[in-house]
N, C-alpha and C positions, 0 to 999 in steps of 0.2 A: 020456741028456741029457733034459732035460726042456723043453719049449713054454716057450716066453717070451712072453707077451705085450706085444703094442707099443699105444701109442697114436698110431694114426695120423694123427687131426687134428692132433697136438702137433708130430709129427713133418714134416707139411703144413705147418704154421703155420712152424716152423722154417728151410725150404725156401722159403718166400717171402719170409721177413725176409732171409735169404743172398743170393736173386737181385735185390730192391731196394736190398741195398748193394751187389752188385756191378754194377745199374744203374748206382748215382751215380757211383762209379770209372769206369767206361765213360764217361759225360757228361762229367766231370771231367778226364782222359785226352784223351778225342779231340772234346772238343765239340761234340758231336751226341746227340740222343736215341736209343738205340737203336728200331726198331719191326720188329712181327710181322705183317706181312699174313693176313687170314687167308681162303681162297676157299671158298666154302661151294655145293657141286653139286648142284641139288637142294631136296626139300624133306621131309628125312627127321626128326622130333621128334629123335631122338637127338641127329642131328648137329647141328640150331638148338641143342638145349640145351647143347652141348659147345663149340658156335663163341662163341655167347654167355657162356659160365664162362671160355674164353680168355679172351675182350677184357675183359671185366671185370676180370681177372687181371693180365693184360697194362698193364691203368693204372692197378690197383693196387699196382705195381712202381714207377710212372714209367715207363714205356715207351707209345711210340706205338703206336697196334694204327689198323688199316684192314680192311676188312672189302669181301668183294668176292662180293655173290649171283649166282648163276647158275644157270638155267633146267636140268630135268633131261634135257633133251632137247640141250644145248649140246654141238656136235661138240668131238672132240677135237683139232681145228685150234685151236679159237676158245679152249679152256681152256687150250690150252698158250703162246698169245699172251696169254693175258691175263700167266703168270706167265713170260714174256720180257719185258712191261712191266714187270712189277713186280721183275725181276732189274735191269732197267737204273736203277731211282731208289735215289737216294743216301738215302733215308729208309729204307729196306725192308731191315732187315735177316737178315731170316728169312720165313719164307713155311711156311703149313702149308694142304692143301688137303684138305679135306675132303668 
């Protein structure tokens, strides 16, 4: 069996187009814009880049993006409270904690 070279950028672009199309279907069928909340705890540079990229890609797909930045010293209970509040919001359909 020989190796097959794949074009990761092309595959990623296809996936992003498919997600955007799914977002449009969701909006049409549910009358709502899907929303992704991202909770960033601390100041890790790699995490900051990841969160910025996810926010941009979320908006490009036609979704709402909500960012919450917490200090690295945030207690677990306070973080769980933020997550619980996001869970109660009707405009948030997914939560990413970084």
